[in-house]
C-alpha positions in Angstrom: -13.3 -41.8 25.8 -16.1 -42.0 23.2 -16.1 -45.1 21.0 -15.2 -44.6 17.3 -17.6 -45.7 14.6 -16.5 -49.0 13.0 -14.6 -48.7 9.8 -16.4 -50.5 6.9 -15.0 -52.1 3.8 -16.6 -50.6 0.7 -17.3 -52.6 -2.5 -16.8 -50.4 -5.5 -18.0 -51.2 -9.1 -15.5 -51.3 -11.9 -14.5 -48.0 -13.5 -16.0 -47.5 -16.9 -13.9 -46.5 -19.9 -13.6 -42.7 -20.2 -14.4 -42.0 -16.6 -11.7 -40.3 -14.6 -10.5 -42.0 -11.4 -11.7 -39.1 -9.2 -15.2 -39.0 -10.8 -15.5 -42.8 -10.5 -14.5 -42.8 -6.8 -16.8 -39.9 -6.0 -19.8 -41.4 -7.7 -19.3 -44.8 -6.0 -18.9 -43.4 -2.5 -21.8 -41.0 -2.9 -24.0 -43.8 -4.3 -23.0 -46.0 -1.3 -24.0 -43.3 1.1 -27.3 -42.5 -0.5 -28.1 -46.2 -1.1 -27.5 -47.0 2.6 -24.5 -49.3 1.9 -22.5 -46.8 3.9 -24.9 -46.2 6.9 -25.2 -42.9 8.7 -22.4 -42.5 11.2 -20.2 -45.2 9.5 -16.4 -44.4 9.3 -14.8 -44.5 5.9 -11.5 -46.2 5.4 -8.3 -44.1 5.9 -7.3 -42.4 2.7 -4.0 -44.3 2.6 -5.7 -47.7 3.0 -8.4 -46.9 0.4 -5.8 -45.8 -2.1 -3.6 -48.9 -1.6 -6.6 -51.2 -1.8 -7.6 -49.9 -5.3 -4.2 -49.0 -6.6 -4.8 -45.3 -7.0 -3.1 -42.1 -5.8 -3.8 -41.1 -2.2 -4.1 -37.4 -3.4 -7.1 -38.4 -5.5 -8.7 -40.0 -2.5 -8.0 -37.0 -0.3 -9.6 -34.7 -3.0 -12.7 -36.9 -3.2 -13.1 -37.0 0.6 -12.8 -33.2 0.7 -15.5 -32.8 -2.0 -17.8 -35.1 -0.1 -17.2 -33.2 3.0 -17.8 -29.8 1.3 -21.1 -31.1 -0.1 -22.3 -32.3 3.3 -22.1 -36.1 2.9 -19.3 -36.7 5.3 -17.5 -35.0 8.2 -13.9 -35.2 9.0 -12.1 -34.6 12.3 -8.5 -35.0 13.3 -8.1 -38.2 15.2 -11.6 -39.4 14.5 -11.3 -40.0 10.7 -14.0 -39.4 8.1 -17.6 -40.5 8.9 -20.9 -40.3 7.1 -23.1 -37.5 8.4 -26.3 -38.4 10.2 -28.2 -36.2 7.8 -26.7 -36.0 4.3 -27.4 -33.7 1.4 -30.6 -34.2 -0.6 -30.2 -35.7 -4.1 -33.2 -35.7 -6.4 -32.1 -38.7 -8.6 -30.9 -41.1 -6.0 -32.3 -40.3 -2.6 -35.9 -40.2 -3.7 -35.5 -43.8 -4.9 -34.5 -45.0 -1.4 -37.2 -43.3 0.6 -39.9 -45.6 1.9 -42.4 -42.7 2.2 -42.6 -39.3 0.6 -40.8 -36.7 2.6 -42.6 -33.5 3.6 -40.6 -30.3 3.2 -39.8 -28.6 6.4 -42.1 -25.5 7.0 -40.5 -22.1 6.7 -40.3 -20.1 9.9 -43.2 -17.6 10.5 -40.9 -14.7 9.9 -38.3 -14.7 7.0 -34.7 -14.5 8.1 -31.9 -13.2 5.9 -31.2 -14.5 3.2 -34.4 -16.5 2.6 -34.6 -16.5 -1.2 -38.3 -17.0 -1.9 -39.9 -14.3 0.2 -41.3 -11.0 -1.3 -41.4 -7.8 0.7 -44.7 -8.6 2.5 -44.3 -5.6 4.8 -44.5 -3.3 1.7 -47.7 -4.7 0.4 -50.5 -2.0 0.3 -52.8 -3.7 2.8 -55.1 -0.7 3.3 -56.0 -0.7 -0.4 -56.5 -4.5 -0.4 -58.8 -4.2 2.7 -61.0 -1.5 1.0 -61.3 -3.7 -2.1 -62.2 -6.7 0.0 -64.8 -4.8 1.9 -66.4 -3.7 -1.4 -66.4 -7.2 -2.7 -68.1 -8.5 0.4 -70.7 -5.8 0.3 -71.5 -6.7 -3.3 -71.8 -10.4 -2.7 -75.1 -12.0 -3.7 -76.5 -15.5 -2.9 -75.6 -16.5 -6.5 -71.9 -15.5 -6.1 -71.8 -17.4 -2.8 -73.0 -20.6 -4.4 -70.6 -22.0 -7.0 -67.7 -21.2 -9.3 -66.3 -22.1 -12.7 -63.4 -24.6 -13.0 -61.4 -22.0 -15.0 -61.9 -19.3 -12.4 -63.8 -16.0 -12.0 -64.4 -14.4 -15.4 -63.3 -10.9 -14.4 -60.0 -12.2 -13.1 -59.4 -14.3 -16.2 -60.0 -11.1 -18.3 -57.6 -9.1 -16.1 -54.9 -11.8 -16.4 -55.3 -12.0 -20.2 -55.0 -8.2 -20.4 -51.8 -8.3 -18.2 -50.3 -11.0 -20.3 -50.9 -9.1 -23.4 -49.5 -5.8 -22.2 -46.6 -7.0 -20.0 -45.6 -10.5 -21.3 -46.3 -10.2 -25.0 -48.9 -13.0 -25.0 -52.0 -12.6 -27.1 -54.3 -14.7 -24.9 -58.0 -15.0 -24.8 -59.6 -15.1 -21.3 -61.1 -18.4 -22.2 -57.6 -19.9 -22.3 -56.7 -18.6 -18.8 -57.2 -21.0 -15.9 -56.9 -19.7 -12.4 -55.0 -22.0 -10.0 -53.6 -21.8 -6.5 -50.1 -21.2 -7.8 -47.4 -22.6 -10.1 -47.3 -25.8 -8.1 -50.9 -26.7 -8.8 -50.5 -25.7 -12.4 -47.5 -28.0 -12.8 -49.5 -30.8 -11.2 -52.4 -30.4 -13.6 -50.1 -30.4 -16.6 -48.1 -33.3 -15.5 -51.2 -35.5 -14.9 -52.4 -34.7 -18.4 -49.2 -34.9 -20.6 -47.1 -37.4 -18.7 -47.5 -41.2 -18.8 -45.4 -43.4 -16.6 -42.0 -43.9 -18.1 -42.1 -40.7 -20.2 -39.0 -38.5 -20.1 -39.1 -34.9 -19.0 -36.3 -32.5 -19.6 -35.6 -30.5 -16.4 -33.1 -27.7 -16.1 -29.9 -28.7 -14.1 -29.8 -27.1 -11.6 -33.5 -26.5 -11.4 -36.7 -26.1 -9.3 -37.1 -29.1 -7.0 -40.9 -28.6 -6.8 -41.1 -29.4 -10.5 -38.9 -32.5 -10.1 -41.3 -33.7 -7.4 -44.4 -33.1 -9.5 -43.1 -34.9 -12.6 -41.7 -37.8 -10.6 -45.1 -38.2 -8.9 -46.6 -38.5 -12.4 -44.2 -41.4 -13.1 -41.8 -39.4 -15.4 -38.2 -40.2 -15.9 -36.3 -37.1 -15.0 -33.7 -36.1 -17.7 -31.5 -33.3 -16.4 -30.3 -30.8 -19.0 -27.4 -28.5 -18.3 -27.9 -24.8 -17.8 -25.2 -22.4 -18.9 -25.0 -18.6 -19.4 -27.6 -18.8 -22.1 -30.1 -20.9 -20.1 -31.1 -24.5 -20.8 -28.8 -26.1 -23.5 -31.0 -28.0 -26.0 -27.9 -29.7 -27.5 -27.2 -31.3 -24.1 -30.8 -32.6 -24.0 -30.6 -34.0 -27.6 -27.4 -35.9 -26.7 -29.6 -38.0 -24.4 -31.3 -39.3 -27.6 -34.6 -40.4 -26.1 -37.2 -37.7 -27.0 -39.0 -36.2 -24.0 -42.8 -35.8 -23.7 -42.3 -32.4 -22.1 -39.6 -29.7 -21.3 -39.8 -27.7 -18.1 -38.2 -24.2 -18.3 -37.8 -21.0 -16.3 -36.7 -18.9 -19.4 -37.2 -15.3 -18.2 -35.1 -15.8 -15.0 -33.7 -19.3 -14.5 -34.1 -20.8 -11.1 -31.7 -20.8 -9.3 -28.8 -19.4 -11.4 -30.7 -16.3 -12.6 -29.7 -16.4 -16.3 -32.2 -15.7 -19.1 -32.8 -18.2 -22.0 -31.3 -16.6 -25.1 -33.6 -15.7 -28.0 -31.8 -18.2 -30.3 -32.5 -21.0 -27.9 -36.1 -19.9 -27.4 -36.7 -20.1 -31.1 -34.8 -23.3 -31.5 -36.9 -25.0 -28.7 -40.1 -23.7 -30.2 -39.3 -25.0 -33.6 -38.2 -28.4 -32.3 -41.2 -28.7 -30.0 -43.6 -28.1 -33.0 -41.8 -30.7 -35.1 -41.8 -33.3 -32.4 -45.1 -32.6 -30.7 -43.3 -32.0 -27.4 -45.0 -29.9 -24.8 -43.1 -26.9 -23.4 -43.9 -25.8 -19.8 -42.9 -22.2 -19.2 -42.7 -21.3 -15.5 -42.8 -17.4 -15.4 -42.5 -17.3 -11.6 -41.0 -13.9 -11.0 -40.3 -12.3 -14.4 -42.0 -9.1 -13.4 -39.0 -8.0 -11.3 -36.5 -7.1 -13.9 -34.1 -4.3 -13.0 -32.8 -3.3 -16.4 -35.2 -2.7 -19.3 -38.7 -4.2 -19.6 -39.5 -7.8 -18.7 -38.5 -10.2 -21.4 -41.4 -11.4 -23.6 -42.7 -14.8 -22.7 -42.0 -17.8 -25.0 -45.7 -18.3 -25.1 -45.9 -15.0 -27.1 -43.4 -16.0 -29.7 -44.1 -17.8 -33.0 -44.7 -21.5 -32.2 -46.1 -20.7 -28.7 -49.1 -22.9 -29.4 -47.1 -25.8 -27.8 -46.5 -23.8 -24.6 -48.2 -24.0 -21.2 -47.4 -20.6 -19.5 -47.6 -20.7 -15.7 -47.4 -17.7 -13.4 -48.2 -16.7 -9.8 -49.4 -13.8 -7.7 -47.9 -15.4 -4.6 -44.5 -14.0 -5.4 -45.6 -10.6 -6.7 -48.1 -9.9 -3.9 -48.0 -12.2 -0.9 -47.5 -16.0 -0.4 -50.7 -16.7 1.5 -52.9 -15.3 -1.4 -52.5 -18.7 -3.1 -53.6 -17.6 -6.6 -51.8 -18.1 -9.9 -52.7 -18.7 -13.5 -52.1 -20.9 -16.6 -52.3 -19.9 -20.2 -53.4 -23.2 -21.8 -52.9 -24.3 -25.4 -56.2 -24.7 -27.2 -55.7 -28.4 -27.8 -55.4 -29.1 -24.0 -58.0 -26.6 -22.7 -61.0 -29.0 -22.3 -58.9 -31.6 -20.6 -57.4 -29.1 -18.2 -60.8 -27.8 -17.2 -62.2 -31.3 -16.7 -59.2 -32.4 -14.6 -59.5 -29.2 -12.5 -63.1 -29.9 -11.8 -62.3 -33.5 -10.9 -59.6 -32.5 -8.4 -60.9 -29.4 -6.5 -63.9 -28.1 -8.5 -63.0 -24.4 -8.7 -60.9 -21.7 -7.0 -62.3 -19.6 -4.1 -64.4 -16.7 -5.4 -63.8 -13.9 -2.9 -60.0 -13.6 -3.2 -60.3 -13.8 -7.0 -62.8 -10.9 -7.0 -60.5 -8.8 -4.8 -57.5 -9.5 -7.0 -59.5 -8.7 -10.2 -60.3 -5.3 -8.7 -56.7 -4.8 -7.6 -55.6 -5.3 -11.2 -58.4 -3.4 -12.9 -57.9 -0.3 -10.8 -54.2 -0.1 -11.6 -53.0 -1.1 -8.1 -51.2 -4.2 -9.3 -49.1 -2.2 -11.9 -48.3 0.5 -9.4 -47.2 -2.1 -6.8 -45.0 -3.8 -9.4 -43.3 -0.6 -10.3 -42.7 0.3 -6.7 -41.4 -3.1 -5.8 -39.2 -3.3 -8.9 -37.5 0.0 -7.8 -37.2 -1.2 -4.2 -35.9 -4.6 -5.0 -33.3 -3.2 -7.4 -32.0 -0.9 -4.7 -31.8 -3.8 -2.2 -29.9 -5.9 -4.8 -27.4 -3.0 -5.3 -27.1 -2.7 -1.5 -26.3 -6.4 -1.2 -23.7 -6.2 -4.0 -22.0 -3.2 -2.3 -22.0 -4.8 1.1 -20.5 -8.1 -0.2 -17.8 -6.3 -2.2 -16.9 -4.1 0.8 -17.0 -6.8 3.5 -16.2 -10.1 1.7 -14.2 -9.1 -1.4 -13.0 -12.2 -3.1 -14.5 -14.6 -0.5 -17.9 -14.5 -2.3 -18.7 -13.8 -5.9 -22.0 -12.6 -7.2 -22.8 -12.9 -10.9 -24.4 -10.0 -12.8 -28.2 -10.7 -12.5 -30.9 -8.5 -13.9 -34.1 -9.9 -12.3 -35.7 -11.9 -9.5 -35.8 -12.0 -5.7 -32.5 -13.8 -5.2 -29.0 -14.2 -6.5 -26.5 -17.0 -6.6 -23.3 -16.4 -4.6 -20.3 -18.5 -5.4 -17.7 -19.6 -2.8 -14.2 -20.7 -3.4 -13.8 -24.5 -3.6 -11.7 -24.4 -0.5 -14.6 -23.0 1.6 -16.9 -25.8 3.0 -20.4 -24.7 2.2 -22.0 -27.0 4.8 -20.0 -25.3 7.5 -20.9 -21.9 6.3 -24.6 -22.8 6.4 -24.4 -24.3 9.9 -22.5 -21.3 11.3 -24.8 -18.8 9.6 -27.9 -20.6 10.9 -26.5 -20.2 14.5 -26.1 -16.5 13.7 -29.7 -16.0 12.6 -29.2 -16.5 8.8 -31.3 -18.6 6.5 -28.8 -19.9 4.0 -29.7 -22.2 1.1 -27.0 -24.2 -0.7 -27.0 -24.0 -4.5 -26.3 -27.7 -4.9 -29.6 -28.6 -3.3 -31.1 -27.8 -6.8 -28.5 -29.9 -8.7 -29.5 -33.1 -10.4 -26.3 -34.5 -12.0 -24.1 -31.4 -11.7 -21.2 -31.4 -9.2 -19.8 -28.0 -9.9 -22.2 -25.8 -7.9 -20.3 -24.5 -4.9 -22.1 -21.6 -3.2 -25.4 -20.2 -1.8 -28.7 -18.7 -3.0 -29.1 -15.3 -1.3 -32.5 -13.7 -1.2 -32.6 -9.9 -0.8 -36.2 -8.8 -1.6 -37.8 -9.2 1.8 -35.0 -7.3 3.7 -34.2 -3.6 4.2 -30.8 -2.3 3.1 -29.8 -2.1 6.8 -30.8 -5.7 7.4 -28.8 -6.8 4.3 -25.7 -5.0 5.5 -25.9 -6.5 9.0 -26.6 -10.0 7.4 -23.5 -9.7 5.2 -21.4 -9.0 8.3 -22.9 -12.2 9.9 -22.2 -14.1 6.7 -18.6 -12.9 6.7 -18.2 -14.4 10.2 -19.7 -17.7 9.1 -17.3 -17.8 6.1 -14.3 -16.9 8.1 -15.2 -19.5 10.7 -15.7 -22.2 8.1 -12.4 -21.4 6.4 -10.5 -21.4 9.7 -12.0 -24.8 10.6 -10.4 -26.3 7.5 -7.0 -25.1 8.6 -7.1 -26.8 12.0 
């Protein structure tokens, strides 16, 4: 008979005024797990004993244990009690403090599985056109073009990007203010190194892009989570934190991961406030091109007051990930410092891929590819919505989204997300939990489903597999 893990006594801090008993107990147990006071594999006290020890209702304790189980921190089995998982959920605010060394993200599999949320439709990329352009670029190369490059990037590509931003994103931008980077991540790193000093606060959307959290924390910033609602980041929630931030990071056109757009009122409010406080706004425009109703929303950079805005965009989502090319539209006051830092870090971007991309844009192939993919992705999103409605009904709820490569999908609180993810993985699905992007929020209960990289047939089959995973997870809670 296997030995049971030893049951530990847990020291809990006093409950602060205004904090509910359930929130206090949840926060204390979760902090004990993430801080190592409750080691991996340790058995929690029985709910009846813990309730009696602290003079609280056993029902409250049971509810907190169920929440911890649903979020992947503990596991519960009849006869074995509740134990801390050997691998618990990631938490950006607490777990990063306890790691002795930076953790490398696990590499993605070579072929995307449904429902990987960050993959474009690589199979639909016009490779023959790209190959012809690449051959022409190579044939036209001279010893001078093989020699060196400019820190801001190849001039023809900067001109092409400036033209695209003007026509499609509403940004009147000189090519001199465009800086070519390897993608949004490198752009964020450059901005963070320049505008952040250790101890500065940065507003981050909650939930939000974990790559931005990593970059700003590496720069020594204090991460200030700001709640996202149906109108995007809520500036009032940020101001309630009192301390003024040095920068605000936003995904206004298509919030990641919830998919909402920042309302015009809030865009203008943030721009006015940033101008009055000299706060830098960082606009991540990562996949705004794929909007399925109407034209793409104008960028904040193009609105009045946009002089405070760094606009970051990428071709790795619109074309293919291994291209490793993106851009920044840099405020005039920061341009020289950005170019100097770029030269100090990696000199300049590679010339040949820039030249091919410039030709791809100038000859109209980029615009045609976007139109084709916008139509195809819209059809795939509609197919996913129909399949979920037909197969899952009320077991999974999709909000109305109008853009992007992925959609949030909300599960009932009674369905354990961690079990759905585990069962789906065994059935060939790549399921990402929504709460992996949460900072302080505890109300995100669902998945992030990507649809762009998969045919309508693949999506229908994947929804059937997802239904099996959900049914199995729900059945396991009734045992």
